[in-house]
Backbone as CSV, one residue per row, in Angstrom:
resi,resn,N_x,N_y,N_z,CA_x,CA_y,CA_z,C_x,C_y,C_z
1,MET,-23.901,13.450,-14.470,-22.752,14.015,-13.647,-22.352,15.425,-13.943
2,PHE,-21.132,15.764,-14.104,-20.734,17.157,-14.402,-20.810,17.304,-15.912
3,CYS,-20.518,16.496,-16.819,-20.415,16.588,-18.197,-21.765,16.777,-18.952
4,GLY,-22.858,16.246,-18.401,-24.097,16.162,-18.851,-24.374,15.227,-19.903
5,LEU,-23.335,13.963,-20.040,-23.695,12.899,-20.964,-24.376,11.825,-20.045
6,PRO,-25.035,11.075,-20.757,-25.870,9.977,-20.081,-24.950,8.954,-19.321
7,GLN,-25.624,8.458,-18.325,-24.950,7.346,-17.517,-25.978,6.207,-17.319
8,ASP,-25.532,5.076,-17.178,-26.444,4.088,-16.675,-26.583,3.843,-15.074
9,ARG,-27.815,4.227,-14.577,-27.950,4.062,-13.140,-28.337,2.616,-12.887
10,VAL,-27.360,1.935,-12.071,-27.572,0.472,-12.098,-27.603,0.202,-10.503
11,ALA,-28.577,-0.852,-10.199,-28.617,-1.239,-8.802,-27.356,-2.288,-8.470
12,THR,-26.885,-1.986,-7.161,-25.859,-2.858,-6.558,-26.297,-3.927,-5.658
13,LEU,-25.523,-4.827,-5.338,-25.956,-5.952,-4.440,-26.244,-5.323,-3.029
14,GLU,-25.650,-4.150,-2.611,-25.786,-3.566,-1.429,-27.067,-2.747,-1.363
15,GLN,-27.953,-2.833,-2.290,-29.353,-2.117,-2.327,-28.924,-0.623,-2.451
16,ASP,-28.020,-0.298,-3.289,-27.616,1.119,-3.572,-27.566,1.129,-5.069
17,TRP,-27.168,2.336,-5.635,-27.123,2.561,-6.987,-25.701,3.081,-7.226
18,VAL,-25.320,2.909,-8.595,-24.039,3.387,-9.006,-24.142,3.952,-10.463
19,LEU,-23.513,4.826,-10.831,-23.632,5.374,-12.224,-22.547,4.998,-13.095
20,LEU,-22.859,4.083,-14.065,-21.844,3.391,-14.868,-21.686,3.994,-16.345
21,GLU,-20.693,3.951,-16.906,-20.480,4.465,-18.358,-21.226,3.507,-19.263
22,PRO,-22.266,4.198,-19.993,-22.998,3.335,-20.809,-22.267,2.763,-22.008
23,ASP,-22.516,1.476,-22.375,-22.065,0.722,-23.494,-20.572,0.541,-23.555
24,VAL,-19.871,0.501,-22.388,-18.505,0.342,-22.318,-18.332,-0.966,-21.389
25,GLU,-17.589,-1.898,-21.752,-17.208,-3.123,-20.996,-15.656,-3.220,-21.424
26,VAL,-15.033,-3.304,-20.236,-13.569,-3.316,-20.365,-12.891,-4.711,-19.891
27,LEU,-11.884,-5.143,-20.413,-11.168,-6.399,-19.843,-10.967,-5.925,-18.471
28,ALA,-11.345,-6.860,-17.437,-11.126,-6.602,-16.179,-9.766,-6.537,-15.607
29,HIS,-8.769,-7.181,-16.208,-7.356,-6.997,-15.693,-6.807,-5.633,-16.105
30,LEU,-7.450,-4.823,-16.823,-7.009,-3.547,-17.149,-7.509,-2.548,-16.290
31,VAL,-8.287,-2.824,-15.235,-9.057,-1.884,-14.303,-8.622,-2.427,-12.799
32,PRO,-8.332,-1.402,-12.077,-8.066,-1.789,-10.594,-9.074,-2.558,-9.937
33,ALA,-8.916,-3.400,-9.089,-9.879,-4.259,-8.463,-11.138,-3.476,-7.830
34,GLU,-10.751,-2.485,-7.224,-11.944,-1.870,-6.634,-12.725,-0.909,-7.561
35,HIS,-12.454,-0.896,-8.695,-13.108,-0.050,-9.775,-13.880,-1.146,-10.787
36,ARG,-13.856,-2.401,-10.674,-14.435,-3.314,-11.583,-15.801,-3.613,-11.100
37,TRP,-16.842,-3.360,-12.031,-18.177,-3.714,-11.735,-18.642,-4.565,-12.778
38,ILE,-19.085,-5.859,-12.018,-19.484,-6.952,-12.749,-20.842,-7.000,-12.848
39,VAL,-21.490,-7.292,-13.957,-22.856,-7.341,-13.981,-23.383,-8.850,-13.772
40,LEU,-24.285,-8.885,-12.783,-24.652,-10.333,-12.392,-25.935,-10.645,-13.250
41,SER,-26.354,-11.911,-13.040,-27.428,-12.326,-13.973,-28.826,-11.615,-13.690
42,ASP,-29.011,-11.052,-12.538,-30.236,-10.418,-12.447,-30.256,-8.925,-12.727
43,GLY,-29.022,-8.399,-13.342,-28.816,-7.095,-13.862,-28.234,-6.260,-12.788
44,ARG,-28.184,-6.597,-11.562,-27.335,-5.846,-10.580,-25.984,-5.908,-10.850
45,VAL,-25.105,-5.150,-10.238,-23.854,-5.055,-10.415,-22.999,-5.259,-8.958
46,ALA,-21.658,-5.740,-8.939,-20.975,-5.974,-7.760,-19.565,-5.607,-8.139
47,VAL,-18.730,-4.958,-7.280,-17.328,-4.772,-7.329,-16.723,-6.136,-7.576
48,TYR,-15.883,-6.388,-8.323,-15.175,-7.659,-8.575,-13.652,-7.455,-8.185
49,GLY,-13.242,-7.785,-6.971,-11.995,-7.517,-6.324,-11.118,-8.884,-6.473
50,VAL,-11.437,-10.016,-7.279,-10.627,-10.950,-7.487,-9.334,-10.702,-8.362
51,CYS,-8.180,-11.119,-7.618,-6.913,-10.659,-8.446,-6.130,-12.014,-8.530
52,PRO,-5.648,-12.375,-9.672,-5.971,-11.712,-10.905,-7.331,-12.157,-11.552
53,PRO,-8.105,-11.261,-12.161,-9.359,-11.894,-12.767,-9.092,-12.979,-13.904
54,GLU,-10.178,-13.585,-14.355,-10.235,-14.398,-15.435,-9.604,-13.640,-16.638
55,ALA,-8.879,-14.245,-17.435,-8.266,-13.550,-18.634,-9.420,-12.822,-19.481
56,ASP,-10.533,-13.453,-19.709,-11.427,-12.896,-20.533,-12.713,-12.291,-19.855
57,GLN,-12.456,-12.153,-18.573,-13.446,-11.420,-17.622,-13.770,-9.950,-18.073
58,ARG,-14.876,-9.541,-18.281,-15.103,-8.049,-18.585,-15.712,-7.412,-17.587
59,CYS,-15.624,-6.201,-17.266,-16.328,-5.276,-16.269,-16.740,-3.999,-16.867
60,ARG,-17.633,-3.432,-16.087,-18.118,-1.996,-16.286,-17.383,-1.009,-15.438
61,ILE,-17.139,0.328,-15.909,-16.647,1.180,-15.011,-17.592,2.394,-14.720
62,GLU,-17.079,3.071,-13.536,-18.111,4.173,-13.142,-17.908,5.263,-14.224
63,HIS,-19.049,6.107,-14.422,-18.882,7.027,-15.194,-17.966,8.077,-14.976
64,ARG,-17.872,8.313,-13.452,-16.727,9.411,-12.844,-15.543,9.075,-13.517
65,LEU,-15.145,7.931,-13.810,-13.791,7.715,-14.378,-13.621,8.081,-15.745
66,ALA,-14.766,8.150,-16.631,-14.606,8.569,-17.915,-15.052,10.006,-18.168
67,CYS,-15.601,10.721,-17.142,-16.211,11.963,-17.162,-15.149,13.060,-17.601
68,ALA,-15.361,13.738,-18.805,-14.388,14.595,-19.073,-14.364,15.759,-18.160
69,GLU,-15.257,16.120,-17.383,-15.392,17.362,-16.275,-14.885,16.940,-14.982
70,GLN,-14.357,15.753,-14.814,-13.746,15.404,-13.512,-12.516,15.046,-13.601
71,GLY,-11.535,15.393,-12.646,-10.095,14.814,-12.675,-10.154,13.438,-12.314
72,LEU,-9.265,12.684,-12.883,-9.077,11.268,-12.606,-8.598,10.985,-11.243
73,PRO,-9.028,9.967,-10.470,-8.530,9.685,-9.329,-7.180,9.085,-9.364
74,ASP,-6.483,9.071,-8.250,-5.267,8.628,-8.274,-5.132,6.976,-8.110
75,LEU,-5.365,6.414,-9.377,-5.659,4.958,-9.250,-4.326,4.028,-8.942
76,TRP,-3.149,4.718,-9.308,-1.811,4.063,-9.163,-0.820,4.978,-8.495
77,PRO,-0.876,5.167,-7.154,-0.015,6.255,-6.554,1.498,6.098,-7.007
78,TRP,2.023,4.833,-7.214,3.332,4.650,-7.558,3.525,5.347,-9.000
79,LEU,2.593,5.177,-9.816,2.707,5.732,-11.129,2.690,7.181,-11.231
80,THR,1.757,7.899,-10.373,1.728,9.129,-10.138,3.119,9.799,-9.605
81,ALA,3.651,9.064,-8.702,5.020,9.389,-8.140,6.079,9.271,-9.249
82,LEU,6.010,8.170,-10.229,6.999,8.077,-11.089,6.667,9.205,-12.127
83,ARG,5.574,9.563,-12.411,5.307,10.771,-13.384,5.859,12.010,-12.912
84,GLY,5.778,12.260,-11.699,6.299,13.619,-10.992,7.768,13.507,-11.132
85,GLU,8.458,12.400,-10.866,9.986,12.193,-10.783,10.320,12.449,-12.266
86,ASN,9.576,11.754,-13.234,9.954,11.962,-14.579,9.981,13.414,-15.006
87,GLY,9.111,14.102,-14.607,9.001,15.602,-14.957,10.024,16.248,-14.383
88,ARG,10.341,16.113,-13.106,11.583,16.654,-12.406,12.901,16.385,-13.261
89,GLN,13.008,15.131,-13.499,14.202,14.755,-14.265,14.207,15.389,-15.710
90,ALA,13.030,15.542,-16.226,13.135,16.144,-17.626,13.569,17.498,-17.544
91,GLU,13.155,18.249,-16.531,13.523,19.733,-16.196,14.927,19.701,-15.927
92,ARG,15.592,18.905,-15.072,16.999,18.863,-14.731,17.705,18.686,-16.164
93,LEU,17.286,17.750,-17.070,18.077,17.532,-18.100,18.127,18.643,-19.086
94,ALA,16.941,19.283,-19.302,16.787,20.471,-20.047,17.495,21.572,-19.478
95,THR,17.564,21.909,-18.128,18.521,22.898,-17.623,20.007,22.612,-18.005
96,ALA,20.373,21.319,-17.727,21.806,20.994,-17.992,22.224,21.097,-19.388
97,GLU,21.352,20.767,-20.421,21.516,20.970,-21.752,21.773,22.352,-22.082
98,ALA,20.732,23.179,-21.609,20.879,24.754,-21.766,22.143,25.192,-21.335
99,GLU,22.479,24.789,-20.191,23.840,25.431,-19.480,24.991,24.814,-20.316
100,ALA,25.041,23.713,-20.835,25.997,23.181,-21.759,26.160,23.966,-23.071
101,ARG,25.069,24.424,-23.700,25.067,25.194,-24.972,25.753,26.480,-24.598
102,GLU,25.369,27.136,-23.455,25.903,28.517,-22.999,27.407,28.423,-22.968
103,VAL,27.841,27.323,-22.530,29.441,27.150,-22.327,30.099,26.944,-23.548
104,GLU,29.398,26.351,-24.549,29.938,26.102,-25.854,29.901,27.281,-26.691
105,LEU,29.159,28.329,-26.530,29.140,29.448,-27.341,30.324,30.215,-27.248
106,PRO,30.876,30.724,-28.313,32.099,31.544,-28.409,31.747,32.804,-27.676
107,ASP,32.720,33.424,-27.064,32.621,34.861,-26.483,32.521,35.781,-27.607
108,ALA,31.357,36.523,-27.478,31.168,37.606,-28.574,32.056,38.823,-28.406
109,GLY,32.964,38.938,-27.473,33.720,40.000,-27.106,34.946,40.016,-27.856
């Protein structure tokens, strides 16, 4: 892909190919359903959308999710919105604290 690191090119059930991160298997419950690639007995992979997955089920992820040269997709829109609101809230708090310090300073006149 973009970073130049190796990827595993693996056949899918749909007679297509997907580039997976080599040597990485993650607990499936940590990965959104549409990004879980389960290795089948014949070596091909399939997206594993079962929710919730088995507690010990492992899956592989696409290299693009781990590629340092690509931005991460918006996997959890609610979390992205929460991060944005937290950033705005932190800015408001910092502004209010700075204004409070200005009021507390004695007049130099």
